[in-house]
C-alpha positions as CSV (number, residue, x, y, z in Angstrom):
1,M,249.7,-178.0,15.1
2,P,246.0,-177.5,16.0
3,Q,245.2,-176.6,19.5
4,G,242.0,-176.9,21.5
5,V,239.2,-174.3,21.1
6,Q,239.4,-171.5,23.6
7,L,236.2,-169.9,24.7
8,V,236.0,-166.2,25.1
9,D,233.7,-165.4,28.0
10,P,233.1,-161.6,28.5
11,F,231.0,-162.3,31.6
12,R,234.0,-163.8,33.3
13,D,236.2,-160.8,32.4
14,I,233.7,-158.3,33.6
15,L,233.1,-160.3,36.8
16,T,236.7,-160.4,37.8
17,G,236.7,-156.6,38.1
18,I,233.2,-156.1,39.6
19,L,232.9,-159.0,42.1
20,P,235.5,-157.8,44.6
21,L,233.9,-154.3,44.6
22,F,230.4,-155.9,45.0
23,L,231.6,-157.9,48.0
24,L,233.4,-155.0,49.6
25,L,230.4,-152.7,49.3
26,A,228.0,-155.4,50.5
27,Y,230.0,-155.9,53.7
28,M,231.3,-152.4,54.4
29,V,227.9,-150.7,54.9
30,P,227.0,-152.7,58.0
31,V,230.4,-152.2,59.5
32,Y,230.1,-148.4,58.9
33,N,226.7,-148.4,60.4
34,M,227.8,-150.4,63.5
35,V,230.8,-148.1,64.1
36,G,228.4,-145.2,64.0
37,L,226.2,-146.8,66.5
38,I,229.1,-147.6,68.8
39,V,230.2,-143.9,68.6
40,Q,226.7,-142.7,69.3
41,E,226.5,-145.0,72.3
42,K,229.8,-143.7,73.6
43,D,228.5,-140.2,73.2
44,S,225.4,-141.0,75.2
45,K,227.5,-142.7,77.8
46,A,225.3,-145.7,77.9
47,K,228.2,-148.1,78.4
48,E,229.4,-146.2,81.5
49,S,225.9,-146.2,83.0
50,M,225.7,-150.0,82.4
51,R,229.1,-150.4,84.0
52,M,227.9,-148.5,87.1
53,M,225.0,-151.0,87.3
54,G,227.5,-153.8,87.4
55,M,227.9,-155.0,83.8
56,T,231.3,-156.0,82.8
57,D,232.9,-155.5,79.4
58,L,232.4,-159.1,78.2
59,P,228.6,-159.0,77.8
60,Y,228.8,-155.6,76.3
61,W,231.2,-156.5,73.5
62,L,229.7,-159.9,73.1
63,S,226.3,-158.3,72.3
64,W,227.9,-156.3,69.6
65,F,229.6,-159.4,68.2
66,V,226.3,-161.3,68.2
67,Y,224.6,-158.4,66.5
68,Y,227.2,-158.2,63.7
69,T,227.2,-162.0,63.4
70,I,223.5,-162.0,62.7
71,I,223.8,-159.2,60.2
72,N,226.8,-160.9,58.5
73,T,224.9,-164.2,58.2
74,L,222.1,-162.4,56.5
75,I,224.4,-160.6,54.1
76,S,226.3,-163.8,53.4
77,T,223.2,-165.6,52.6
78,F,221.8,-162.9,50.3
79,A,225.2,-162.6,48.5
80,F,225.4,-166.3,48.2
81,A,221.9,-166.5,46.7
82,I,222.7,-163.9,44.2
83,L,226.1,-165.3,43.2
84,S,224.9,-168.9,43.0
85,I,222.6,-168.2,40.1
86,N,225.3,-167.8,37.4
87,V,228.6,-167.4,39.1
88,F,229.3,-170.4,41.4
89,T,227.3,-173.0,39.5
90,N,230.0,-175.7,39.6
91,S,231.3,-174.9,43.2
92,S,230.4,-176.5,46.5
93,Y,227.7,-174.3,47.9
94,G,228.7,-174.9,51.5
95,Y,232.3,-173.8,50.9
96,V,231.2,-170.7,49.0
97,W,228.8,-169.6,51.8
98,L,231.4,-170.3,54.4
99,Y,234.0,-168.3,52.5
100,L,231.6,-165.3,52.2
101,W,230.7,-165.6,55.9
102,L,234.4,-165.8,57.0
103,Y,235.2,-162.8,54.7
104,G,232.5,-160.8,56.5
105,M,233.8,-161.8,59.9
106,A,237.3,-160.8,58.9
107,I,236.1,-157.3,57.8
108,F,234.4,-157.0,61.2
109,G,237.8,-157.8,62.9
């Protein structure tokens, strides 16, 4: 009994192993950098001096959240631009970008 033709796509096989590593590395570098900046700021005691001047914790941590959100948006846009060339050609571009952006925010959390 004849069956349908199955296409062998080596690009898909290679991509299934490399894409998660690519995404992990793309999003982990800014997180690593931000943690280093927070530790450096704690070492310089800048947060304590701002607290003595009357700043609460909410604006302090909100500033770090906004900083990472901007970085995450840039990384998500670049990763989306690279992956939309050959990888996600038949997918909804809005959903793919949103998925990448939410993945970056989850790593931040």
